[in-house]
N, C-alpha and C positions, 0 to 999 in steps of 0.2 A: 534517414529511415533508422534501419535499427537491422536488426536479425544476425550480428554479430557472433562468431563464438565468442569473441573477446575482441572488448575494444582496447587499444594503448590508454593506460591512465585509469582506466576504472577499476575503483579496490575492490568493488565486487568482484568483476573479472577473475583479477588477481588472487583473491581468494577462492574462487569456484573452481579457480584452473589451481590452484594448491601452489603458487610462487607468492600467496602473503600471508599471514596468521589469522586467520578466523576460527571461529566456534562455529561448526556445520551441527544444525539443529537434523536435517535428514537431506539427502537431495535423490531426487526422483528424476524421471526422463524427461520432462517440460521445465520443474522448477526446483528450487534449491530455497532451503532456510537456516538463517544462520542468527546468532544470538548478535543484540543491539551492542556495540561499545562501550556505547553510550545512552543507557537504558534506563526510561521514564520511571520504571519500575523492574526487583532483579526477574528474567526471566523474559522481556522487552525482545521481541524477535521479529524479522524482516523475509520475507518471502518473495523471490525474486526467479523471472524467468533465467534462465538457463545459458540461455542467448542475450547479449547485447541488445537493450532496447532503450532508447532516451525518453522515449515521451509513449504518455498512455494509448496515441493514437497510432503507434505505430507495431502494438502488442495484436498479434494476431490471435482470432477468436477463441479458441482451441487453448493457447498460453493462456488466455485472462481467465476463460475458464477453469481452467488447472490451479492455477493461485485463487482462485472463490474457495473451489474446493477443500483446497489445502488447508485456507486462513481458516475455514470449518469445523477441519480436523484439527487444528493446530487449537483454536479456541477450543475446542473440548477435551484435546488432550492436557492446557492446560490448567482447566478447572478440575480436573481429576490429581494431577500430577503436582501440584503447585496449590491448593487448596483456595484459590481463588474464586470468588464470585461471579467474575464475567470476563472478556474481555471488550478491548476499543479495537477497533479496525480500522485502520485511518491510509489514503492513499493520497499522498502529494504527485501535484503532476504538475509541471512548471513551477509553480512559485512555494517557494518552501521545500523543494525539492533537493536535500544537497545535496546528494550524490545521481548524478546523473544516469542511473539507469535504474529501472520503472523496479518499486516495492513497496508491500505492503509493509504496516508498522502493527504486531500485533501485540498489543498490551497488555499483560492481565492487570484486573481490575478486582478492588476489595467496597465494599462499602464502606464509604469513611475514611477510603484513602485521599481523601484533599484535594484530587481534582477534580475543579470544576468551572467547565467552559473558560479554560486555561488559553484557548486559542481563539474565541471568536466571541467578539462582543454581540451582542442580537442589535438586533434593527428592526425599525418597522415600516411598513410602505406608508406613504402618505396619505391614500386613499384605496379603499377596494377598485377602481379605477385604474392607478395606476400597476396596481397586481396584476389585475388581468391584462393591460397594456403589454407588461413584459412577460407574461406566459404567453403571449400570442408571439413575440417578437422571438422567442427560445422557439417555440412550436413553429413556426417558417423556419429556421434554419434548421432545424433537428430534420424536416421534414425534406430539404434539398441536402442532407448529408445521407440519407438513406434515402434519396431518390437515385 
């Protein structure tokens, strides 16, 4: 599950506890933001819960909502302070999650910065029927989780 105030060996928990170096942008009641040590572009920041949650499904709705609010505010702050044109906001869950502590990447973007579909090749459905069938399967699973 999760919700521990700190997890053994978690680099983000170590930074938030002051036991490891990291550049903190802000620390609020439920969430914090640090600069990424290997930024896609300078100013690339990470928003995370103060408590340790390994997976998105473990994060309480209140904490997730706070992360989203902070991402919105940080995006606006980046546009003002870094003079960027916008931001890319990503949250990896399991696959490509390099640190086992839920976190959102907020990456400053500029028109012409060269970042184009770097993460995902585009696919096409074989047919409209395949697309509808997949939507139905996802919808069924969603309803069972919601119940």
